[in-house]
N, C-alpha and C positions, 0 to 999 in steps of 0.2 A: 309697548308699555306706556301707561298713562303718565304724562308729566306731572311732577309734584306741583301743588299749588304754592305760589310764592306768598308768604305771609309776613307782612311788615309788623313787627312787634314794637309799638310806640311806648317809650319809657322816659322817665325823668320829669321834665317840665319845670315851669317857673314858680310853682306854688310851694308852700311850706310842707307839702306832702311828697316832695321830690324823692326823698330817701325811701319812703314806703313804696313808691312806684317802681324804683329800681329793684327793690327786694321782690316785688310781685313779678317783674319781668324776669328776674333770675329764676324763679320757680317755673314760669311758663317755658323759658328756653330749655330748662332741664327736662320738662315733662312732655313737650310737644312731640308728636309722632313724626319723626324725620323720614319715615318711609312714605308718608302721605303728604307731608308739608316741608317746604324749604323756608326756614325762618331767616328773616333779615331784621337786624336791630336798627331801629330809627330812634336815636337818642337826642333828646332836647335838654340842653344843660340849664343851669339855674339862671343864666343870663338870657335864655330864650334862643340861643343859637342851635341850629339843627345840624346834627352830625349824621350824614347819610352814609349808608354802608357801601363799601366797595365790592362786597360779595356776601354770601350767606354767613350767618352768625356762626362762629366756631363753637364746638362743644365746650361746655363749661366743666372743668375738672375740679380740683381742690380750690382753685381761685374763684372767689365770688365775682359776680358781675360788678358789684360796687367797687371791689379792688381793681378790676380791669379798667373801670371808668375813672378811677381816682375819686370816687364819691364816698360820702359817709354812709354808714349803716343806720337804720332807725335807732339802734341803741346808742350810737355815737351822737346822733342828732338830739337825743334827750339832753345832753349837756349843753348844746348850743341853745336849745329852747330855754333852759333854765337861766342861762347867762345873757340871753338876747344877742348871742353872737351869730348873726345871720349873714356871715360873710359868704360870697359866692364860692361854690365848690370848684376846686381845680379839676380841669379835664386834661387827660394825657393826650394831647392832640398830635404828639409825634408818633403815635402808634398807627400803623398803616390801616388797620381795620376800623379806626375811628375817624380818620381824616376825611373831610368832605371830598367828593369826587371833583376832579379837575373840570369835567364836563358833565353836568347833571342832566339826566333824563327826567321826564316828568314822573311823579309818583305813579300815575296811571300806567306808565310803561314799565316801571321798576317792580311793582308788586301787584298781586291780584286782589288782595284783601288786607285791611289793616286790623290788627288785633290790639285793642286799646287797653293799656294798664296805666294810663296817666290819671292819677287821682287829683282831685281838687281843681281850682281855677285853671283855665287854659287847657284843660284836658277832659274834665268830667262835667263841665258846665255848658256844653253845647258849642263852644267856640271851635274846638278841633273838629267836632262833628260837622259843623257848617263848612269848614275848610275842605274836609274830605268830600262833602257833597259837591262843592264847586269843582273839585279836582276829578270827580267821577270815580272815586275809589270806594268800593264797599267797605264797611267797617262793622265791628262787633258792638253789640250793646244798643242802648237807647238812642233815639234820634235827637235832633236839635232841641225841640220843644221840651220833651220829657226830661232830657238832661238838664236843661236850664231850670225847669220847675223844681225838680228834686234837689238840685244843688242849693237853691235859695230856701233856707229853712222857714222864712216868713211866708213866701209864696206857697210853699208846700203845705204849711199848716192852714193857711187861708183856704186853699183848695180842699183840704181834707174837711174843714168845717163846712164848706159849701156842699160837700157830699154827705154831710151828716155823720162823719167818722170822728171818733173821740180823740182830742188832743188836749194837753194841759193848757192852762192860762198862760198868756205871754204878752210881752210888749216889745216893740222894736224901735230903733232910733238910727238916724244917720249921724256921722261924726260931726257934721256942722251943727246939729241940734245940741249935742253934748258940749261942744266948745262954746256955743252962744248962750245956752241956758242950762247949765248943769243942775241947778236947783229944781227946775221943772222936770227934768228927766228923773231925778231921784224921787221926787214926789209921785210921779206917774208909776214908777216901779213899785213904790210902797203901796199905792192905792190899788193897782191892778194885779200885782204879782205876789206881794207879801215880803216878809223879812228874809226868808231863805229862798235862794234862787240859783239857777245855773246861767251864767253869762257866757255867750258864745259869739264868735264871728258868724255872721249869717250865711256866708258862702265859703265855708272851709270845713274840712273833716278831720278825722284822726285826733280829735280833742285838742288840736293846736289852738292856743289862745283862749282856752276855756277855763273858767274858774267856778268853783263851788263857793257861793257866798253864804256864810253862816249867820251874819247879822248885818244890819244896814251900814255899819262902819266899814265893812269890807267892799261895799258896792262900787265906790268910785275907783278904787285901784283895779277892780275886776273889769270895769268898763274901759279904763285906759289900756289894760292888757289886750282886751278883745279888739279895740280899735287900732292896735298896732298891726293887725293882720287883715282888717277889712274896714271899709268905710260905712258898713251897715252891720249893726249888732242886734241880736235877739236876747231877751232876758226871759227865761222860762221859770215857772213856779217849780219849786223843789217838791218832789213826791217822796215822802218818807216811807220807809219800809217796802220799797218797790224792788221787784226782781227785774233784771235786764234780760229780756228774751229777744232773739233774733230769728228771722224767718226768711230763708232764701226762696226766690221765685226764678224759674227758668222757662223761657219760651217766648214765642211771639203771640199769635192769636189764640192758642190753646195752651197757656202756660201751666206748668205743674208747680206745686208749692211744697217745699221741703217741710219736714217736721220741725217744730220750733226747737232752737237750741238756747242755751243759757250762758251768760257771762257772769262769773263771780270774781270780781276784782279783789286783789289783796291790798289795794290802796283804799282810801276812803271813797273814791269814785274811780270810774274807768278812764283814767287819763292816758296821755300819749305813751308814757313809760310802761304802764300796765298793759297797753295794747300790743307793744312791739318788743318788749324785753321778755324772753321766755322765763316762765316761772313766777311772774307777777300777777297772773290771772289764770283762772281755770276756764278753759273754753270747752264747753260741753255741747257737742253737736246735736245731742238729743236730750232735751230738758226732761227732768222728772216732774211732770205736771199732770193734772187731771185730764183725761181725754176730752172732756167738754171744753176746758180752757184751751187745749191745743187746737181743737176745731175752731174755736172763736178767733184765736190768733191767726190761724191760716186763712180764715174767711176775710178778716180785716186786711191781711197782707195782700191777698188777691184783689180786694176792692181798691186798695191804694194803688196797686200796680196798674190796674185798668183805668183808674181815674186820671193818672198822668199820661196814659197811652204809652206805657213803657214797652220795650222790646228787648229780647236777648236775655237779660238777667237783671236782678236787683236783689239787694238785701234790705229788708224792712225791720227796723228796730222798734222795740216796745218797752214801755214802763208798765209794770204789773204790780200795783199794790194790792193788798187784800180787798177783794170785791170790785175791782175795776181793771180796765185795760186801756192804755193810751198809746196811740201811734206817736213815735218819737221822731224818727228820721227815715228817709229812703236813700240808699246808696246805689246809684245806677252802675258804678264800677267798683264793686267791693274788692277788698284786698285779697290777694292770692299768696300772701306770705305764709311762713311756717306757722304763725300763730293765728291765721285768719279763719273765720268761721265758715265762709261760703264753700270752699272746696271740701271741707270736712263733711258738711251737710250733703253735698252732692254725692260724696262717696257712700254715705249711709243710704242714699237713695239708689245706689247701684251704678253710679258713674265714677269710674276711675278718673284721675286728674287728666290723663291724655284724652280720655273719652269726652270729658267736659270741655276741654279746649276745642276738640273737633266739632262738638255740638254747637258751641258758640260761633264758630266760623260758619257752619252751615246756616245758622239763624241769621247771621250778618249778610250772607249771600242771598238768602231768601228775601230779606228786607230790601236789598238793593234791586232784586228782580221785580219786586212788587212796586217799588218806587216810594221813597220816603217823603218827598217834598211835593207841593202842589204842582200839577202839570207834568210830573215826572212819572211815566208809566213803567220805567225800568226796562223798556224793550231793547235798549242797546246794551244791556249788561248780560 
């Protein structure tokens, strides 16, 4: 009998998207084919401490992974974000399955491949990918460079412009510039972006720290809010009457592109709460759009995917006002939660969630065999 592949499911992390990551890991642990794979939970808490498994991850029953870890759910995190209560999450370290091993083997000895569901900084931005490269552990998803480029909204938009792909007007600033010369920053936004804008941390997702600015009087507070989460902030022009379309891509050198889906938020915009609290947004994995528009969106998604040299998977987001299409963002580790678009689009494309997980593991192993880094031919994998 062929031994099962040992899959380390990496979850949690130090970013403000910690709760979303745990929710994604919950879904993966429930769906992974345990006849083919032996899952191990590698949990990184809010303080950056690694909790390595003493054995395979137990089956999840009625208790959620968040409850098992003593972590908040995305819905509970909504309150913390509103009140800026960013206290560290308590970890139930007295549980045997969560306690670090007395004697740790290297990751390369403990697992065969890493399945990454760490969203945001220190997980989706190339840092963890680089660590795994040094450890010699194959992993799912994009490599170091593609992860870093897609995570930084400014660099991503700059690259898209360099490839002639459409993005909205934007300006960006470091925290030091905002503190030193706020008047200059406000003038530059007014001149380049306009009165209405979206202010975002440049290297964070899930709409954390993001504000819709209706008039110039709201801009300063919006910048202060974004700078709470990142030292680099982007201000994007607001696109009125736009639909929010999302397009998943799957694969390495010959990727497939899913049909575009659509997000219809019940809030004024697609904020953190609307993303992760069921019932606050309609997630339509197949958008009702003209075939010509669908083809255009798919072509742009594939062009963006190839421009950053992505691998494994990504979800590309679009703003689509009447008569135009703009690339918004690329997520190289899209959410796998109950409200997430990507697994729903994969299912419409004929891939069940267990099949999708298996496919991503295969792509990760293929990337390792080929060699992701300069001078690495993958021959020893």
